[in-house]
GUVO-87658 format. One record per residue (C-alpha): x, y, z; residue number from 1; residue in one letter. Coordinates in steps of 0.25 Angstrom, whole numbers. Layout:
N
    px    py    pz pos code
     X     Y     Z NUM    A
...
% end
This chain:
436
    px    py    pz pos code
   -23  -100  -293   1    X
    -9  -105  -295   2    X
    -5  -119  -301   3    X
    -3  -125  -288   4    X
   -16  -121  -282   5    X
   -29  -130  -283   6    X
   -43  -122  -284   7    X
   -46  -125  -269   8    X
   -33  -118  -265   9    X
   -34  -107  -274  10    X
   -49  -105  -266  11    X
   -44  -106  -253  12    X
   -34   -95  -256  13    X
   -44   -86  -261  14    X
   -52   -89  -248  15    X
   -40   -88  -239  16    X
   -39   -73  -245  17    X
   -53   -69  -245  18    X
   -53   -74  -230  19    X
   -40   -65  -227  20    X
   -46   -52  -232  21    X
   -58   -54  -224  22    X
   -50   -57  -211  23    X
   -50   -46  -200  24    X
   -36   -38  -199  25    X
   -30   -44  -185  26    X
   -30   -32  -176  27    X
   -16   -34  -171  28    X
   -15   -33  -155  29    X
   -11   -19  -149  30    X
     3   -19  -143  31    X
     3   -24  -129  32    X
     3   -13  -118  33    X
    18   -13  -111  34    X
    24    -6  -101  35    X
    32     8  -104  36    X
    41     6   -92  37    X
    48    -6   -85  38    X
    41   -13   -76  39    X
    45    -7   -61  40    X
    44   -17   -49  41    X
    32   -17   -41  42    X
    31    -6   -28  43    X
    31   -15   -16  44    X
    43    -6    -6  45    X
    39     7     0  46    X
    52    12    -7  47    X
    45     8   -21  48    X
    33    13   -17  49    X
    39    28   -14  50    X
    46    28   -26  51    X
    35    26   -36  52    X
    25    34   -27  53    X
    37    46   -30  54    X
    36    43   -45  55    X
    22    43   -46  56    X
    19    56   -37  57    X
    30    61   -46  58    X
    22    59   -59  59    X
    11    67   -63  60    X
    -3    63   -72  61    X
   -12    51   -68  62    X
    -9    39   -62  63    X
   -13    25   -68  64    X
   -16    14   -58  65    X
   -21     1   -57  66    X
   -21   -11   -46  67    X
   -21   -26   -46  68    X
   -29   -34   -37  69    X
   -29   -49   -34  70    X
   -45   -51   -38  71    X
   -46   -65   -40  72    X
   -35   -69   -29  73    X
   -38   -60   -16  74    X
   -51   -56    -6  75    X
   -45   -43    -7  76    X
   -46   -31   -19  77    X
   -33   -26   -13  78    X
   -22   -19   -25  79    X
   -10   -29   -26  80    X
    -2   -22   -36  81    X
    -5    -7   -40  82    X
    -1    -1   -53  83    X
     1    13   -55  84    X
     8    23   -68  85    X
    10    37   -68  86    X
    16    43   -80  87    X
    30    49   -75  88    X
    30    37   -66  89    X
    27    26   -74  90    X
    22    13   -67  91    X
    24     5   -54  92    X
    17    -7   -48  93    X
    15    -6   -33  94    X
    11   -18   -23  95    X
     2   -12   -14  96    X
     4   -25    -4  97    X
    17   -19     0  98    X
    12    -7     5  99    X
     2    -3    16 100    X
    -4     6     5 101    X
    -1    14    -9 102    X
    -6    28     0 103    X
     8    34    -4 104    X
     4    33   -19 105    X
    -9    36   -17 106    X
    -4    51   -13 107    X
     7    50   -23 108    X
    -7    51   -34 109    X
   -16    57   -26 110    X
   -19    68   -35 111    X
   -16    60   -49 112    X
   -28    52   -57 113    X
   -28    37   -55 114    X
   -31    29   -69 115    X
   -37    17   -66 116    X
   -45     6   -74 117    X
   -57     0   -67 118    X
   -54    10   -55 119    X
   -65     4   -47 120    X
   -56   -10   -46 121    X
   -45    -2   -41 122    X
   -49     6   -32 123    X
   -52    -1   -21 124    X
   -38    -9   -20 125    X
   -32     5   -22 126    X
   -40     9   -11 127    X
   -34    -1    -1 128    X
   -20     3    -4 129    X
   -22    19    -1 130    X
   -24    24   -16 131    X
   -37    31   -20 132    X
   -37    40   -32 133    X
   -43    55   -32 134    X
   -44    54   -47 135    X
   -46    43   -57 136    X
   -47    38   -72 137    X
   -54    25   -73 138    X
   -50    20   -88 139    X
   -60     8   -87 140    X
   -71    18   -83 141    X
   -67    28   -93 142    X
   -68    17  -104 143    X
   -82    13  -101 144    X
   -86    26  -100 145    X
   -82    26  -114 146    X
   -90    13  -117 147    X
   -77     7  -121 148    X
   -79    -8  -125 149    X
   -71   -15  -116 150    X
   -63    -6  -105 151    X
   -54   -16   -98 152    X
   -39   -10   -96 153    X
   -33   -19  -107 154    X
   -45   -15  -118 155    X
   -42     0  -114 156    X
   -27     0  -118 157    X
   -28    -8  -131 158    X
   -40     1  -134 159    X
   -35    15  -131 160    X
   -20    12  -130 161    X
   -18     2  -141 162    X
   -12    -8  -131 163    X
   -14   -21  -125 164    X
   -14   -24  -112 165    X
   -15   -38  -106 166    X
   -22   -42   -94 167    X
   -17   -55   -92 168    X
   -14   -53   -77 169    X
   -27   -47   -71 170    X
   -33   -57   -62 171    X
   -18   -60   -57 172    X
   -16   -61   -43 173    X
   -11   -48   -40 174    X
    -8   -53   -25 175    X
     2   -62   -29 176    X
    17   -58   -26 177    X
    27   -56   -33 178    X
    18   -51   -45 179    X
    22   -58   -57 180    X
    29   -48   -67 181    X
    21   -50   -77 182    X
     9   -46   -69 183    X
    15   -33   -63 184    X
    18   -29   -79 185    X
     4   -32   -81 186    X
     0   -23   -71 187    X
    10   -12   -74 188    X
     3   -11   -88 189    X
   -11    -8   -80 190    X
    -7     5   -79 191    X
     4     8   -90 192    X
    -8    15   -99 193    X
   -18    19   -91 194    X
   -13    35   -89 195    X
   -14    33  -106 196    X
   -28    25  -106 197    X
   -34    35   -96 198    X
   -30    46  -105 199    X
   -38    41  -119 200    X
   -51    37  -111 201    X
   -51    50  -103 202    X
   -50    57  -118 203    X
   -61    48  -123 204    X
   -69    51  -111 205    X
   -67    67  -113 206    X
   -72    64  -127 207    X
   -84    57  -125 208    X
   -88    66  -115 209    X
   -88    58  -103 210    X
   -74    62   -95 211    X
   -84    69   -85 212    X
   -92    55   -84 213    X
   -79    47   -81 214    X
   -75    58   -71 215    X
   -86    56   -63 216    X
   -85    41   -64 217    X
   -70    41   -59 218    X
   -74    51   -48 219    X
   -84    40   -44 220    X
   -71    30   -42 221    X
   -65    39   -33 222    X
   -75    35   -22 223    X
   -75    20   -26 224    X
   -75    12   -14 225    X
   -78    -2   -20 226    X
   -92    -9   -23 227    X
  -101    -9   -15 228    X
  -101   -21    -4 229    X
  -112   -32    -7 230    X
  -121   -34     5 231    X
  -121   -49     1 232    X
  -110   -52    -7 233    X
  -111   -67    -6 234    X
  -123   -65   -17 235    X
  -113   -64   -27 236    X
  -108   -77   -25 237    X
  -106   -83   -40 238    X
  -118   -93   -43 239    X
  -126   -89   -32 240    X
  -139   -92   -38 241    X
  -135  -108   -38 242    X
  -136  -106   -23 243    X
  -152  -110   -21 244    X
  -160  -105    -7 245    X
  -156   -97     4 246    X
  -146  -109    12 247    X
  -138  -109    -2 248    X
  -136   -94    -2 249    X
  -135   -94    14 250    X
  -121  -104     9 251    X
  -116   -96    -2 252    X
  -117   -84     9 253    X
  -111   -92    18 254    X
   -99   -97    10 255    X
   -98   -84     3 256    X
   -93   -77    16 257    X
   -85   -88    21 258    X
   -78   -88     8 259    X
   -77   -73     9 260    X
   -71   -73    23 261    X
   -60   -83    18 262    X
   -58   -76     6 263    X
   -55   -61    14 264    X
   -47   -68    25 265    X
   -38   -75    15 266    X
   -39   -63     4 267    X
   -43   -72    -7 268    X
   -52   -69   -16 269    X
   -66   -79   -12 270    X
   -68   -86   -24 271    X
   -54   -93   -23 272    X
   -58   -98    -8 273    X
   -71  -104   -14 274    X
   -80  -102   -27 275    X
   -92   -96   -29 276    X
   -95  -108   -36 277    X
   -91  -116   -22 278    X
  -101  -108   -14 279    X
  -112  -113   -23 280    X
  -109  -126   -23 281    X
  -109  -127    -7 282    X
  -121  -118    -7 283    X
  -129  -127   -16 284    X
  -124  -141    -9 285    X
  -127  -134     5 286    X
  -117  -145    10 287    X
  -121  -150    24 288    X
  -108  -155    30 289    X
   -94  -152    27 290    X
   -92  -165    21 291    X
  -103  -161     9 292    X
   -97  -148     9 293    X
   -83  -154     5 294    X
   -88  -163    -4 295    X
   -94  -151   -15 296    X
   -86  -150   -28 297    X
   -81  -135   -24 298    X
   -74  -140   -12 299    X
   -64  -150   -18 300    X
   -55  -137   -22 301    X
   -45  -135   -12 302    X
   -47  -121   -10 303    X
   -63  -121    -4 304    X
   -59  -133     2 305    X
   -51  -124    11 306    X
   -62  -117    17 307    X
   -70  -131    19 308    X
   -74  -130    33 309    X
   -78  -112    31 310    X
   -88  -117    20 311    X
   -93  -127    28 312    X
   -96  -117    39 313    X
  -101  -107    29 314    X
  -110  -118    24 315    X
  -116  -122    39 316    X
  -118  -109    43 317    X
  -126  -106    30 318    X
  -134  -119    31 319    X
  -137  -115    46 320    X
  -143  -101    44 321    X
  -158   -99    45 322    X
  -166   -97    33 323    X
  -167   -83    39 324    X
  -153   -81    38 325    X
  -149   -86    24 326    X
  -150   -75    11 327    X
  -161   -73     4 328    X
  -162   -78   -11 329    X
  -159   -68   -20 330    X
  -157   -56    -9 331    X
  -149   -45   -15 332    X
  -144   -32    -7 333    X
  -134   -26   -19 334    X
  -144   -19   -28 335    X
  -157   -24   -36 336    X
  -158   -38   -41 337    X
  -153   -43   -55 338    X
  -161   -36   -66 339    X
  -165   -51   -70 340    X
  -175   -51   -59 341    X
  -180   -37   -60 342    X
  -192   -41   -70 343    X
  -198   -50   -61 344    X
  -194   -43   -47 345    X
  -198   -28   -51 346    X
  -201   -28   -65 347    X
  -204   -12   -62 348    X
  -188   -11   -60 349    X
  -184   -19   -71 350    X
  -193   -11   -81 351    X
  -184     2   -76 352    X
  -172    -6   -75 353    X
  -176    -7   -92 354    X
  -178     5   -94 355    X
  -166    10   -85 356    X
  -157     3   -94 357    X
  -161     6  -108 358    X
  -160    20  -102 359    X
  -146    18   -98 360    X
  -141    10  -110 361    X
  -147    22  -119 362    X
  -139    32  -112 363    X
  -127    25  -112 364    X
  -128    22  -128 365    X
  -130    36  -128 366    X
  -117    39  -120 367    X
  -109    28  -125 368    X
  -106    23  -111 369    X
  -110     8  -105 370    X
  -122     8   -97 371    X
  -116     3   -84 372    X
  -108    16   -85 373    X
  -120    24   -87 374    X
  -127    18   -73 375    X
  -123     7   -67 376    X
  -132    -6   -69 377    X
  -133    -7   -55 378    X
  -138     8   -52 379    X
  -147     5   -63 380    X
  -153    -7   -59 381    X
  -155     0   -44 382    X
  -162    12   -49 383    X
  -174     4   -57 384    X
  -174    -6   -47 385    X
  -175     6   -36 386    X
  -178    20   -43 387    X
  -181    32   -37 388    X
  -195    34   -33 389    X
  -196    48   -42 390    X
  -189    42   -57 391    X
  -184    58   -59 392    X
  -169    60   -63 393    X
  -166    67   -50 394    X
  -169    54   -42 395    X
  -163    44   -52 396    X
  -151    52   -51 397    X
  -151    50   -37 398    X
  -152    37   -37 399    X
  -140    34   -48 400    X
  -131    44   -40 401    X
  -134    35   -27 402    X
  -131    22   -35 403    X
  -117    28   -40 404    X
  -120    34   -52 405    X
  -111    46   -57 406    X
  -118    60   -61 407    X
  -113    58   -77 408    X
  -121    44   -77 409    X
  -133    52   -69 410    X
  -134    64   -80 411    X
  -135    54   -90 412    X
  -145    44   -85 413    X
  -155    47   -74 414    X
  -164    55   -82 415    X
  -165    43   -92 416    X
  -166    34   -79 417    X
  -177    42   -73 418    X
  -185    43   -85 419    X
  -182    27   -88 420    X
  -187    24   -73 421    X
  -198    33   -73 422    X
  -204    25   -86 423    X
  -204    12   -79 424    X
  -211     7   -67 425    X
  -208    15   -54 426    X
  -210     5   -43 427    X
  -202    -8   -42 428    X
  -213   -19   -41 429    X
  -204   -29   -32 430    X
  -207   -43   -32 431    X
  -196   -46   -21 432    X
  -184   -41   -14 433    X
  -175   -51   -16 434    X
  -169   -45   -27 435    X
  -166   -57   -36 436    X
% end
């Protein structure tokens, strides 16, 4: 202690020194990913498209691709920007709205492997503009098969390549024209290192013995045509459990269908026409006339009020339906009911599901896989709810294959699942067919 220090000051100094020694060292943020070449103008003329197509065709190797949509703003899922990169040709940003399609670009890369991140999100919008891969590598799916803790593109770029990738414009309205320069820079970065990332993940798949599994997954994606259509999509309305009774459900259905028609006609995402919360408020209130409807809280906003007469017509239509024409409470047409209701409605199926889940969890842990990538939750629920008559490996294999399971998944799980089913009650004792 110096002459100028008090005992308390000396104690504080020792305490601060001890605390500093116990502090975790601050890990410096990885350097930001930057473009290797200057950003070129967006391709939006036929001359520019011909030039970039020629350059990409002359280059070699796999092709990194991405597409930007405007899901939170538009009804359609069309691509509003296409990003492409190939070694020897660099990167290009293409405005697909400026062309009838991009089939000439598709022809230029027809024999190349496409590298996509979360391919199932973009394959359909690529198909709309005349582009379909003959071979692909999905970096997100590869990360899942490797059981990496987080598989977003930014995370993979950081953990595998040691670079930080900002995602601040991921939810932007890409239908905006002209697109702001910062957005274009962001979009170009999404394909900047996809080729390098693909090579690293490929090597890890080989090292872990999972490359053939990945190949089967990628092959299945080539025929992907989007999620199956729901028979009653209006039942996905958020908060629908608040609609009590068949009449209220009829109003939800009628409003949902009216909103969907308006949204499709104007190419605006439905939630921006009328939020789900407004649909539920109207269904609960069951307004008897236009004045009552107009007075609801959700109708105070300018957006919903623009279509007040359409909402009134939808409510009147639902209120005028005969009881037999109203939707059934709890009815489902998209597979088994939620598992939380199984113990009461179908205890035998609940027991089977528990046994199957336990089996899948053990196999997944053994092979270092996420359980949902070993057997999809939907396929497992379907198997447990309505198992094959005979609990044999062959019968279970056929059931899994019909649900879309790949051969590697069937090879790993079918025999064990047959045993799990055989150890559980065979016949479901259904209490009702509502599915809720």
